C-alpha positions in Angstrom: 0.0 0.0 0.0 1.4 3.4 -1.1 1.4 6.3 1.3 1.3 9.8 -0.2 2.3 13.2 1.2 0.1 16.3 1.0 1.9 17.7 -2.0 1.6 14.4 -3.9 -2.2 14.6 -4.5 -1.8 14.9 -8.3 0.7 12.0 -8.4 -1.7 9.9 -6.3 -4.5 10.5 -8.7 -2.4 9.6 -11.8 -1.0 6.4 -10.1 -4.5 5.2 -9.1 -5.5 5.7 -12.7 -2.5 3.8 -13.9 -3.2 0.9 -11.6 -6.7 0.6 -13.0 -5.4 0.5 -16.5 -2.9 -2.2 -15.6 -5.7 -4.4 -14.3 -6.1 -7.0 -17.1 -9.9 -7.3 -16.7 -12.6 -4.6 -17.0 -16.0 -4.6 -15.2 -17.3 -7.3 -17.5 -14.4 -9.6 -17.0 -13.0 -9.0 -20.5 -9.2 -8.7 -20.9 -8.3 -5.3 -22.3 -5.0 -3.4 -21.7 -4.4 0.0 -23.3 -0.6 0.1 -23.5 -0.5 3.4 -25.3 -2.5 5.1 -22.5 -0.4 3.3 -19.8 2.8 4.7 -21.4 1.3 8.2 -21.6 0.2 8.3 -18.0 3.6 6.8 -16.8 5.3 9.7 -18.6 2.9 12.2 -16.9 3.7 10.7 -13.5 7.5 11.0 -14.2 7.1 14.6 -15.3 5.0 15.4 -12.3 7.5 13.8 -9.9 10.3 15.7 -11.5 8.4 19.0 -11.2 7.3 18.4 -7.6 10.5 17.0 -6.2 12.8 19.6 -7.9 10.9 22.4 -6.1 10.4 21.0 -2.6 10.7 23.5 0.2 12.5 22.7 3.5 9.3 21.6 5.3 8.3 19.3 2.4 11.8 17.7 2.4 11.3 17.1 6.2 8.1 15.2 5.4 9.9 13.1 2.8 12.7 12.4 5.3 10.1 11.1 7.7 8.1 9.1 5.1 7.0 5.8 6.7 8.0 3.8 3.7 11.5 5.2 3.5 14.2 2.6 3.8 15.5 2.2 7.3 18.9 1.3 8.7 18.1 -2.4 9.0 17.4 -2.5 5.2 20.8 -1.1 4.4 22.6 -3.3 6.9 20.9 -6.5 5.5 21.7 -5.6 1.9 25.1 -3.9 2.0 27.0 -6.1 4.5 27.9 -9.7 4.5 28.3 -12.0 7.6 26.8 -9.3 9.8 26.8 -10.3 13.5 24.6 -8.1 15.8 26.0 -7.5 19.3 23.9 -6.4 22.2 24.1 -4.7 25.6 26.2 -2.0 27.2 27.6 -4.4 29.9 26.0 -2.1 32.5 22.2 -1.8 32.3 20.4 -3.3 29.3 20.1 -3.7 25.5 18.7 -0.8 23.5 16.7 -2.0 20.5 16.6 1.5 18.9 20.2 0.9 17.6 21.5 -2.1 15.7 25.2 -2.6 16.0 27.7 -5.3 15.1 30.5 -6.4 12.8 30.2 -7.4 9.2 32.0 -7.3 5.9 31.7 -4.7 3.2 33.1 -6.1 -0.1 35.3 -8.5 1.9 36.6 -6.0 4.4 35.6 -6.0 8.1 33.6 -3.0 9.3 31.7 -2.0 12.4 28.1 -1.0 11.5 25.9 1.1 13.7 22.4 1.9 12.6 19.6 3.9 14.4 16.5 1.9 13.6 12.9 3.3 13.7 11.1 0.2 12.7 8.9 -0.7 9.7 5.4 -1.0 11.3 3.6 0.1 14.5 4.7 -2.9 16.5 8.4 -2.7 15.5 8.4 1.1 15.9 7.2 0.8 19.5 9.7 -2.0 20.1 12.5 0.2 18.6 11.3 3.3 20.5 10.9 5.1 17.1 14.7 5.3 16.8 15.2 7.3 19.9 18.2 5.9 21.7 18.6 5.6 25.5 21.8 6.0 27.5 22.5 2.2 27.3 22.3 2.5 23.5 25.1 5.1 23.4 27.1 3.1 25.9 26.8 0.0 23.7 28.1 1.9 20.7 31.0 3.4 22.6 32.0 -0.1 23.7 31.9 -1.4 20.2 33.7 1.6 18.7 36.6 1.1 21.1 36.6 -2.6 20.2 36.7 -1.6 16.5 39.6 0.7 17.2 41.6 -2.0 18.9 41.4 -4.2 15.8 41.8 -1.3 13.3 38.3 -1.7 11.8 36.5 1.2 10.2 33.2 2.4 11.5 30.1 3.1 9.4 27.0 4.7 11.1 23.5 5.1 9.7 21.7 8.1 11.3 17.9 8.2 11.4 16.4 9.6 14.7 14.2 12.4 15.8 16.6 12.8 18.8 17.7 11.0 21.9 14.9 9.7 24.1 13.9 12.4 26.6 12.2 10.1 29.2 12.6 10.4 32.9 14.4 7.0 33.1 16.8 8.0 30.4 17.6 11.2 32.2 18.1 9.4 35.5 20.6 7.0 33.9 22.7 9.9 32.5 21.4 10.6 29.0 23.4 13.8 28.5 26.6 12.2 29.8 26.2 9.2 27.5 25.7 11.5 24.5 28.8 13.5 25.5 30.9 10.4 25.9 29.7 9.1 22.5 30.8 12.3 20.8 34.1 12.2 22.7 34.7 8.6 21.6 33.9 9.4 18.0 36.3 12.4 18.0 39.1 10.4 19.6 39.1 7.3 17.5 42.1 6.5 15.3 40.1 4.6 12.7 38.0 6.2 10.0 34.3 6.9 10.7 31.8 7.4 7.9 28.3 8.6 8.9 25.3 8.4 6.5 22.2 10.4 7.3 19.4 8.4 5.7 16.3 10.1 7.2 16.2 12.4 10.2 19.3 13.6 11.8 17.9 15.1 14.9 19.6 16.9 17.8 22.4 15.4 20.0 20.9 12.0 19.3 22.3 12.2 15.8 25.6 14.1 16.4 26.5 11.5 19.0 27.1 9.1 16.2 27.9 11.6 13.4 31.1 13.2 14.7 32.9 11.5 11.8 35.6 11.9 9.3 33.0 12.0 6.5 29.3 13.0 7.0 27.2 12.2 4.0 23.4 12.7 3.5 20.8 11.4 1.2 19.3 14.2 -0.8 16.0 14.3 0.9 17.3 13.7 4.5 17.5 16.4 7.1 20.1 17.2 9.8 19.4 19.8 12.5 19.8 20.7 16.2 16.0 20.5 16.8 12.9 19.6 14.9 11.1 22.3 12.9 8.1 21.9 15.2 10.2 22.4 18.3 12.0 25.4 16.8 8.7 27.0 15.8 7.2 26.4 19.3 10.2 28.0 21.0 10.8 31.0 18.7 7.3 31.9 17.5 5.3 30.0 20.2 3.3 28.6 17.3 4.0 25.0 16.1 2.2 25.8 12.8 5.2 28.0 11.7 7.1 24.9 10.7 7.9 26.1 7.2 9.5 29.3 8.5 11.4 27.3 11.1 12.6 24.7 8.6 13.8 27.4 6.1 15.6 29.3 8.8 17.4 26.3 10.3 19.1 25.3 7.0 18.5 21.6 7.6 18.4 20.3 4.0 21.3 18.5 2.4 22.0 21.3 -0.1 22.1 24.0 2.6 24.4 21.9 4.8 26.7 21.1 2.0 27.0 24.8 1.2 27.8 25.5 4.8 30.4 22.6 4.7 28.8 20.9 7.7 28.4 17.7 5.6 30.9 16.4 3.0 28.7 14.8 0.3 25.1 14.5 -0.9 23.9 11.1 -2.2 21.3 11.4 -4.9 17.9 9.7 -4.5 15.6 8.2 -7.1 13.0 10.4 -8.6 10.2 10.8 -5.9 12.4 9.8 -2.9 14.3 6.8 -1.7 11.1 4.8 -1.0 10.2 4.7 -4.7 13.3 2.8 -5.8 15.2 1.0 -2.9 17.6 -0.8 -5.2 18.7 2.5 -6.8 19.4 4.3 -3.5 21.1 1.1 -2.2 23.5 1.2 -5.1 24.2 4.9 -4.6 25.0 4.4 -0.9 27.2 1.4 -1.7 29.2 3.5 -4.2 29.7 6.3 -1.6 30.8 3.9 1.2 33.3 2.3 -1.2 34.8 5.6 -2.3 35.1 7.0 1.3 36.7 3.8 2.7 39.1 3.8 -0.2 40.0 7.5 0.6 41.2 6.6 4.1 43.0 3.4 3.0 46.5 4.8 3.3 45.9 7.1 6.3 47.8 6.3 9.5 46.3 6.9 13.0 47.5 10.4 13.4 46.3 11.5 9.9 42.8 10.1 10.6 42.6 11.8 13.9 43.8 15.2 12.5 41.5 14.9 9.5 38.5 14.6 11.8 39.6 17.4 14.1 40.4 19.8 11.3 37.1 19.0 9.7 35.1 20.2 12.7 37.5 23.1 13.5 36.8 24.4 9.9 33.0 24.4 10.3 31.7 28.0 10.3 35.0 29.6 9.4 33.9 30.6 5.9 30.2 31.5 6.4 30.5 33.2 9.8 30.1 36.8 10.7 33.8 37.5 10.2 36.4 36.1 7.8 38.9 33.8 9.5 42.3 32.6 8.5 42.0 29.3 6.5 45.1 27.9 8.3 43.6 25.4 10.7 46.8 25.3 12.7 46.1 28.9 13.8 43.0 27.6 15.6 45.0 25.6 18.0 47.5 26.9 20.6 51.1 26.4 19.5 52.9 24.2 22.0 56.0 26.3 22.0 54.0 29.5 22.4 52.1 27.9 25.3 55.4 26.9 27.0 56.7 30.5 26.6 53.5 31.9 28.2 53.7 29.5 31.1 57.4 30.3 31.6 56.7 34.0 31.5 54.1 33.8 34.1 56.3 31.5 36.2 59.1 34.2 36.1 56.6 36.9 37.0 55.4 34.9 40.0 59.0 34.3 41.1 59.8 38.1 40.8 56.7 39.0 42.8 57.6 36.4 45.4 61.1 37.8 45.7 59.8 41.4 46.2 57.3 40.2 48.8 60.0 38.4 50.6 62.3 41.4 50.7 59.5 43.7 51.8 58.8 41.2 54.6 62.4 41.2 55.8 62.6 45.1 55.8 59.3 45.3 57.7 60.6 42.8 60.3 63.8 44.8 60.8 61.9 48.0 61.3 59.7 46.4 63.9 62.7 44.9 65.7 64.7 48.2 65.7 61.7 50.1 67.1 
């Protein structure tokens, strides 16, 4: 059963008409297929899809990113990786089903795969907590990322979450600390990390697994610090102003690529990833292959510096003031730091000497009197 978004009303009408034409029997049970009309309507559908999807605004792209038929992380894991072995538990509290994590092989090479999974139907979505990870989920991924680093295995993450779970239990178990630890772990790893935003990349729940060497997005995915509804409620106190919020937040793939927050946009089939799963699967496979090949000859230090420099560069070109492009200027020079410390140390010694002399003079004055 197809599900249509509000702006796809004309497409829905045409596809319903096409389905009726493809039915080999009419009302009287007589076989009759008008191939010419089928071809004509199919061409109309393609033209309409091209027109609609080439002019989507930010809020409409958000709706496509949330489409219930959109391929989820589990689909990509099952079809991209061989010999995948799912691993469970954070060795502290429990298993978090909203994240699938384990080791597998991509074109014969071992990789760690982490995917935020929303679920395909109501039952699985409830079981997966709609892709909203709890602290134990982040702690599980930290455990596995450190294990991958130990054996020099690259990490691939699939991001698709409205955000980290905000429940009372999650907060009591240290949700903020778990997210911070996950970001710290991603930033400190000496193996390459490639993050693919396949749907929603929401808030800290996404950045916890997307602090990577390469962040790539599907064309109709979104990536933002908050949902458009949440932003509209806070800024305008009106959740209906989602379009204004979505436009202002620059959450689409094209905007984020322009701001250099992400590194690559993966094209989707006409009408969104849910219309041709095989095509989007092939596009993601090609991107993963290219990015893994890019880091093939990097050593530990180069991988770490690549990731640090990537995040230090964000906002340097599109900010309020122009900044020097030399990333090294953003970090304190070690020799300069040592000189500053030595200078202050000398100043302290000088002041200490002056205070000591003054103390001796004052003592002598008191004794003489």
